Phi, psi and omega in degrees: 000314179296323180296319180294323178296315178300321180296317180295318179296321180295317179294321179296320179298317178295325180295316179297318180298318180297317179297319180298317179298318179297317180296318179296320178295318180294320178299321180296319179296314180299320181297319180295321181293327182282341182278144178294137182271147177076198183284154178292150181299138183283139177271140180288148178235165182279138184244347178095151183298326181300324178292319178297323184293340180299328179251328185252059185293321181300311179295325181294318180294321177294319185296332180300332181264359185278152174299325181296332181294341181282347178278092184218096183261117180275145177157163181289135179080012180246064182280345183280090184227166172056229183303322187283353173298323184253329186262356179083171181298139190249011185297316180292326178295317179293316181298329180276358179086014178083190183115150181295129177073007182269137175077019176075018179294133182275134176249102182300337179296330180261340183222097183288357182300332176297318179294323184287347176298329177253320186264065182294327181295325179289326177299319179291323179295326178292346179266358177289167188302321182240118188203164170287139189281059179282314181294336178278355177082011182272346174203169183231168179301326183289349175292333180247334184249149173247088189295338178276334187258192184280342185273051180291325177241081190293339182258016180259175180291349181274352183292146178266347179258188174302137186297339180254010188301320180298322180287324183291345176302324180252321186264066186292330183291344179270355185291321186085203007285154179247149175297315176243106183269156172268112187301341181298333180294338177294334178274349178109155180301332183289354174297328182242335188245143169270113194287340179263317179180155183211160174275356182253150179302150181062017179057038181280154180289322180224162183259166176055204181287352178303326180300310183289327183287351174296334178245320188268070175233153177209170188300319183267032176305140015273020171285124179234128188073242181237016180216155179285139179248021183305311182284326184289322184296335181278351185272345181145196179290162182300331184259345180257352181271009177090011181259276185266075189280356179237070187294342179273336181153157184222149174254004188237337188210136182285356175259020177060059176238155173281000000 
C-alpha cells in the first residue's frame, strides 16, 4: 500500500515538473515573439540647413528673408537651427532620398503643435469661445501665414501685399470695392477683429457699441455725426440694431446700410 502511494506521488511530481518545463518554454517563446527583431530603429539627427537647401532651394531662398531665419542661437549642443527648428531632424529624410512624410519630417501645415512650441499665446487664443478652427484641424497656421517668406505677419504694417489679403482669401465678400467704404478697413481687419480668437462674437475686439465708439466719439456725445444716438445705442450694436448693417462697406447707402 505504501509503495503504491510512493509511486503515485513520484508520478505526480514528474507530472508537475513536466508542466512547469512546458510553461517556461512557452513563456520563453512568447517573450521572443514580443521582442523587436533585428537592430533598434535609428534615431534621426540634425543635418543642417545647407543639406536641406540641396533639394529645397526655393524654400531656402525665401527663408533667408523670413523673420524665422533670424532665430539663430549659436552654441554647443544647439544643432536645432534653420529648417530643422520646425521640421525636426532630417537625417532619416535625407537617407531615404526625400519625399513627403518620409523620415519623420514634421509638416506644420498638418500639425500646428510645432508652431505652438514658440507661439503659446496664440494657442490660448484659439481656445477662446470664438476662434478660427485651427485646433479642430479644419485649417492651419499656413493658411494665413507664409512661414518661409517675409509675410509672416500678413495683416501688419510690415506686409508687402494688401494689409487684408490674408483675410480676403476666405472672406471675399468683404473685399469690395464699395461705393461707400468703411474707412476702418484701410487700417486692416485687425482694427475690429482678433484674428486668432476672441471672447466676443464674430471675433470682435470689443462687444456691443463699444467697438464702434472706439473711433466714433465726439465732444457732444451721444451725438454722433449730426444726430443724437441716445435712443439707438440702447437697442443693440450699431450693426445689429437695424442701422449700419453693412459695417464693411455698402453699395446702396452712405450710412453703411444694405
